[in-house]
C-alpha positions, 0 to 999 in steps of 0.5 A: 500500500502507498505510504500515507494512503487510507486503509481500504476499510475506511474507503469502503465505509465511505463508499457505502455511506455515499451509496446508501445515505439518500443525499444528493451530495456529489463528493465524499472525502475518505481519509486524511490523504483525500482530505488534504488533497480536497483542501488543496483543491478548494484553496487553488480552485478546481481548474488550477488543481486539475492542471497541477495534479495532471502534471504529476502523471504526464 
């Protein structure tokens, strides 16, 4: 598993919640790693975040 990554059980719990809670919520953030990335996205804005994040894989 990647260092600092969330445990699969935590991800499964959040996925289950998202699938069964009847909310119209678009995003569910699971784990501290995802919370940090989501906070960065909110701070930078979606477009700038996508651009920066995409550069990591190109």
